[in-house]
C-alpha positions as CSV (number, residue, x, y, z in Angstrom):
1,M,67.3,-10.1,-92.8
2,L,65.8,-7.4,-94.9
3,A,63.5,-10.2,-96.7
4,L,62.3,-11.2,-93.0
5,L,61.7,-7.7,-92.1
6,I,59.5,-7.1,-95.1
7,V,57.4,-10.2,-94.5
8,A,56.9,-9.1,-90.9
9,C,55.6,-5.7,-91.9
10,K,53.4,-6.8,-94.6
11,G,51.6,-9.5,-92.8
12,G,52.5,-9.6,-89.4
13,A,51.6,-13.4,-89.6
14,K,53.8,-16.0,-87.6
15,K,55.9,-18.1,-89.9
16,Q,57.5,-21.3,-88.7
17,V,61.2,-21.3,-88.8
18,S,62.9,-24.7,-89.8
19,I,65.8,-25.9,-87.8
20,E,69.0,-26.7,-89.5
21,T,69.6,-30.4,-89.6
22,P,72.8,-31.6,-88.0
23,F,73.3,-34.0,-90.8
24,I,74.1,-34.0,-94.5
25,G,71.4,-36.5,-95.1
26,G,70.7,-38.7,-98.1
27,T,70.2,-42.4,-98.6
28,Q,73.6,-43.6,-99.7
29,G,76.2,-45.5,-97.8
30,L,79.2,-46.7,-99.9
31,A,79.0,-46.4,-103.7
32,L,81.0,-49.0,-105.7
33,G,82.0,-49.1,-109.4
34,F,84.9,-50.6,-111.6
35,Q,87.7,-48.4,-112.1
36,D,89.5,-48.4,-115.6
37,F,88.2,-51.8,-116.4
38,R,89.4,-53.5,-119.5
39,S,86.4,-55.0,-121.2
40,E,88.6,-57.1,-123.6
41,V,91.4,-59.4,-122.9
42,F,93.2,-62.4,-124.6
43,D,93.6,-66.1,-123.8
44,G,96.5,-68.3,-123.6
45,G,98.1,-66.9,-120.4
46,G,99.8,-64.0,-122.1
47,D,97.5,-61.1,-121.1
48,P,97.3,-60.5,-117.4
49,F,94.9,-58.1,-116.2
50,D,93.6,-56.3,-113.1
51,V,90.0,-55.9,-111.5
52,V,89.9,-52.6,-109.6
53,V,86.9,-51.8,-107.5
54,K,86.3,-48.2,-106.5
55,L,84.5,-47.4,-103.1
56,E,83.3,-44.1,-102.1
57,N,81.5,-43.3,-98.9
58,K,78.5,-41.1,-99.8
59,G,77.1,-41.3,-96.4
60,E,78.0,-40.1,-92.9
61,T,79.6,-43.3,-91.1
62,L,83.3,-44.2,-91.0
63,V,83.9,-47.7,-92.2
64,K,86.9,-49.4,-90.9
65,S,88.8,-51.4,-93.5
66,E,88.2,-54.7,-91.7
67,N,84.5,-54.1,-91.9
68,V,84.6,-54.0,-95.8
69,K,84.5,-57.1,-97.9
70,V,84.7,-57.1,-101.6
71,S,84.0,-60.3,-103.6
72,I,84.5,-60.9,-107.5
73,S,82.2,-63.7,-109.0
74,G,81.0,-64.6,-112.4
75,I,84.1,-66.5,-113.5
76,N,85.8,-69.6,-112.5
77,P,89.0,-68.6,-110.5
78,A,91.0,-71.4,-111.6
79,E,90.6,-70.4,-115.2
80,F,92.0,-67.1,-114.5
81,G,94.7,-68.5,-112.3
82,K,93.2,-67.4,-108.9
83,S,91.7,-69.4,-105.9
84,D,88.4,-68.5,-104.4
85,M,90.1,-66.8,-101.6
86,D,92.1,-64.6,-104.1
87,L,88.8,-63.1,-105.2
88,T,87.5,-61.9,-101.7
89,L,89.5,-59.0,-100.2
90,N,89.0,-56.4,-97.3
91,A,89.5,-52.8,-98.2
92,P,93.0,-51.6,-98.0
93,D,92.2,-48.4,-96.0
94,D,89.3,-47.2,-94.0
95,V,86.5,-45.6,-96.0
96,I,86.1,-42.2,-94.7
97,E,82.8,-40.6,-94.6
98,N,81.4,-37.2,-95.7
99,R,81.8,-34.7,-92.9
100,K,79.6,-31.7,-92.5
101,Q,81.6,-28.6,-91.4
102,A,81.3,-25.0,-90.9
103,Q,82.6,-24.1,-94.1
104,G,80.8,-26.8,-96.2
105,I,80.8,-30.5,-96.8
106,L,84.2,-32.2,-96.9
107,P,83.9,-35.5,-98.8
108,G,86.0,-38.8,-98.0
109,P,88.6,-39.8,-100.6
110,P,87.9,-43.0,-102.6
111,V,89.4,-46.4,-101.7
112,F,90.5,-48.8,-104.4
113,V,90.3,-52.7,-103.9
114,E,92.7,-54.3,-106.4
115,F,92.3,-57.8,-107.6
116,V,95.7,-58.1,-109.6
117,G,97.2,-60.6,-112.0
118,L,93.9,-62.2,-113.4
119,N,95.1,-64.3,-116.5
120,H,93.1,-66.7,-118.7
121,K,95.5,-69.5,-118.9
122,G,93.8,-71.8,-121.4
123,P,92.6,-71.4,-124.9
124,I,88.9,-70.8,-125.7
125,A,86.7,-72.2,-128.4
126,G,86.0,-69.9,-131.2
127,S,86.9,-66.3,-131.5
128,S,85.7,-64.9,-128.2
129,A,83.8,-65.7,-125.0
130,Q,81.7,-63.4,-122.8
131,F,81.8,-63.4,-119.1
132,T,79.8,-61.4,-116.6
133,I,82.1,-59.9,-113.9
134,R,80.2,-59.1,-110.7
135,A,81.4,-57.3,-107.5
136,D,79.6,-57.8,-104.4
137,L,80.2,-55.3,-101.4
138,C,79.4,-55.9,-97.8
139,Y,80.0,-53.3,-95.2
140,L,79.0,-52.4,-91.5
141,Y,77.1,-49.1,-91.5
142,R,75.0,-47.1,-89.0
143,T,72.3,-44.7,-89.1
144,K,71.9,-41.9,-86.5
145,A,68.7,-39.9,-86.3
146,V,67.2,-37.2,-83.9
147,S,63.8,-35.8,-83.1
148,K,62.1,-34.0,-80.2
149,L,59.7,-34.8,-77.7
150,C,57.1,-32.3,-76.2
151,V,56.8,-32.6,-72.4
152,R,54.1,-30.6,-70.8
153,E,53.2,-30.1,-67.2
154,N,49.8,-31.3,-67.9
155,I,50.2,-34.2,-70.4
156,L,46.4,-35.0,-71.0
157,T,45.0,-31.5,-70.9
158,P,47.7,-29.0,-71.6
159,T,47.0,-25.3,-71.5
160,A,46.7,-23.5,-74.8
161,G,49.6,-21.5,-76.1
162,G,52.4,-23.7,-74.7
163,I,56.0,-23.9,-76.3
164,C,55.0,-27.3,-78.0
165,E,52.3,-29.9,-78.9
166,I,52.3,-33.3,-77.8
167,N,49.7,-35.0,-80.2
168,Q,51.4,-34.5,-83.7
169,D,53.9,-35.5,-86.2
170,K,57.3,-34.4,-85.4
171,P,60.4,-33.8,-87.8
172,V,63.2,-36.3,-87.8
173,S,66.8,-35.8,-89.0
174,N,68.8,-38.5,-90.5
175,S,72.5,-38.9,-91.4
176,G,73.4,-40.1,-94.7
177,A,72.7,-43.8,-94.8
178,P,70.6,-46.4,-96.8
179,V,68.5,-47.2,-93.8
180,Q,66.3,-44.3,-92.6
181,I,64.0,-43.4,-89.8
182,S,60.8,-41.6,-90.7
183,S,57.3,-41.0,-89.5
184,F,58.0,-40.0,-86.0
185,K,54.7,-39.3,-84.1
186,E,54.3,-38.2,-80.5
187,S,51.0,-38.8,-78.3
188,A,49.8,-38.4,-74.8
189,R,49.5,-42.0,-73.3
190,A,48.6,-41.1,-69.5
191,K,48.9,-38.4,-67.0
192,D,52.5,-39.3,-66.5
193,K,53.5,-40.9,-69.8
194,I,54.0,-39.8,-73.5
195,G,54.5,-42.3,-76.4
196,F,56.0,-42.0,-79.7
197,T,56.5,-44.2,-82.6
198,F,58.8,-44.0,-85.7
199,E,59.3,-46.2,-88.8
200,I,62.8,-47.8,-89.8
201,K,62.9,-48.4,-93.6
202,N,65.4,-49.6,-96.0
203,S,65.7,-46.7,-98.4
204,G,68.6,-47.8,-100.3
205,Q,69.1,-50.2,-103.4
206,G,70.9,-53.0,-101.2
207,I,70.2,-55.6,-98.9
208,V,70.2,-55.4,-95.0
209,F,71.8,-58.0,-92.8
210,E,72.5,-58.5,-89.2
211,R,75.5,-56.4,-87.9
212,N,78.8,-58.3,-88.1
213,S,77.4,-61.0,-90.1
214,F,79.4,-60.1,-93.2
215,C,76.1,-60.5,-95.2
216,D,76.1,-64.3,-94.7
217,R,73.2,-65.9,-96.4
218,S,73.5,-69.2,-94.8
219,E,71.2,-68.2,-92.0
220,R,68.0,-66.7,-93.3
221,K,67.3,-65.1,-89.9
222,K,70.3,-62.7,-90.4
223,E,68.7,-61.2,-93.6
224,S,66.7,-57.9,-93.0
225,R,67.8,-57.5,-89.4
226,V,69.1,-54.4,-87.8
227,Y,70.0,-53.4,-84.2
228,V,68.2,-50.3,-82.7
229,I,69.2,-48.1,-80.0
230,V,66.8,-45.5,-78.6
231,S,68.0,-43.0,-76.1
232,S,65.9,-39.9,-74.6
233,G,68.2,-38.9,-71.7
234,L,65.4,-39.5,-69.4
235,E,64.5,-42.4,-67.0
236,G,61.5,-44.7,-67.7
237,L,61.9,-45.2,-71.5
238,G,60.6,-48.5,-72.8
239,C,60.1,-49.7,-76.4
240,T,58.4,-52.6,-78.3
241,G,58.7,-54.2,-81.6
242,F,62.2,-55.7,-81.0
243,D,62.7,-59.3,-81.9
244,N,63.9,-60.2,-78.3
245,T,61.6,-60.2,-75.3
246,A,63.9,-58.1,-73.1
247,V,62.5,-54.9,-71.7
248,G,64.4,-51.9,-72.5
249,S,65.1,-49.3,-75.5
250,E,67.3,-51.3,-77.8
251,G,67.3,-54.5,-79.5
252,F,67.2,-56.3,-82.9
253,V,64.4,-55.5,-85.4
254,T,63.4,-57.4,-88.6
255,L,62.4,-55.3,-91.5
256,Y,59.6,-57.2,-93.0
257,G,58.9,-55.9,-96.6
258,G,61.9,-53.5,-95.9
259,S,60.4,-51.7,-93.0
260,K,59.2,-51.8,-89.3
261,I,57.5,-49.6,-86.8
262,V,58.8,-49.4,-83.2
263,S,56.7,-47.9,-80.6
264,C,58.0,-46.4,-77.3
265,T,56.7,-45.0,-74.0
266,Q,58.3,-42.4,-71.9
267,S,57.4,-41.9,-68.3
268,V,57.6,-38.0,-67.3
269,S,57.3,-36.2,-64.0
270,S,57.6,-32.7,-65.1
271,R,56.4,-29.5,-63.4
272,S,57.3,-27.3,-66.6
273,D,57.0,-27.4,-70.2
274,F,60.0,-28.3,-72.3
275,E,61.3,-30.2,-75.5
276,Q,63.5,-33.2,-75.1
277,L,65.9,-34.6,-77.7
278,V,65.3,-38.4,-78.9
279,N,68.4,-40.2,-80.3
280,M,68.0,-43.1,-82.5
281,E,70.6,-45.3,-83.9
282,V,70.4,-48.2,-86.2
283,I,73.4,-50.6,-86.8
284,Y,73.5,-53.2,-89.7
285,D,75.6,-54.9,-92.6
286,Y,74.7,-53.7,-96.1
287,E,75.2,-55.4,-99.2
288,Q,75.4,-54.0,-102.7
289,T,76.5,-55.1,-106.1
290,T,77.6,-54.0,-109.5
291,Q,78.5,-55.9,-112.7
292,T,80.0,-55.5,-116.2
293,T,81.0,-57.7,-119.1
294,L,84.5,-59.1,-120.1
295,A,85.3,-60.5,-123.2
296,V,88.1,-63.0,-123.6
297,K,89.3,-63.2,-127.1
298,S,91.4,-65.9,-128.9
299,S,95.0,-65.0,-129.2
300,G,95.3,-67.4,-132.2
301,E,97.9,-69.6,-130.3
């Protein structure tokens, strides 16, 4: 407070005060890695080992256990005493999100997906063989974002000195998630309409898929597809840029090249000036991967 008083006394100039974001933010969802991985094992069926994948929720969306799928690849399951089904598991528990509280950030606990009892049954040729162990993760996630619209009594020719300006870029706050909303811009469209556009972008290191698809690659149209919901709390909101032709403010969007711009029009009939919150939500499946090397050594038997 003392610093603020000094600034005011020195210059008397107006300084824009930033509004605290309701979110923690960031561009991560779930993070995965191998836990206590044995990089060397022996052949012959006498050296069973486990592959444990650690999941941590770095974002702000709770992920239910049934919406998390982890698959192990890079090896022939039969050679290690397993079937294809044995190497795909759901998370044993929900993966809890980071939570913003008055006293600080409360991180969610890690969740461990365990592939137990792998065992190279047969002998290998030579002294050792190298395998790439890959873990693929697919999970259902969502991004929440909020910005503000400026509504003026006179949309096209507002009087100077109002509480807000219509024709300008607006700040947008995002929850922590790999898909983000940015470049929120508002403009006057007509005497009783304002418009706004925003960009949806894959800002993470993974691949986006249609929600509830479990990252299925068999249908190309499910890749890079998200579901978007826009809500202003006012009647007369309509958006374009969706894949479907339905009129409204929600629908599927395909991120060509990792991004897509959505345009919306809001009808207004105001006799006063005010700011109106706009909520945006993006729902999708997200795929990430990590890998390491496993050496199977000859036991000499």
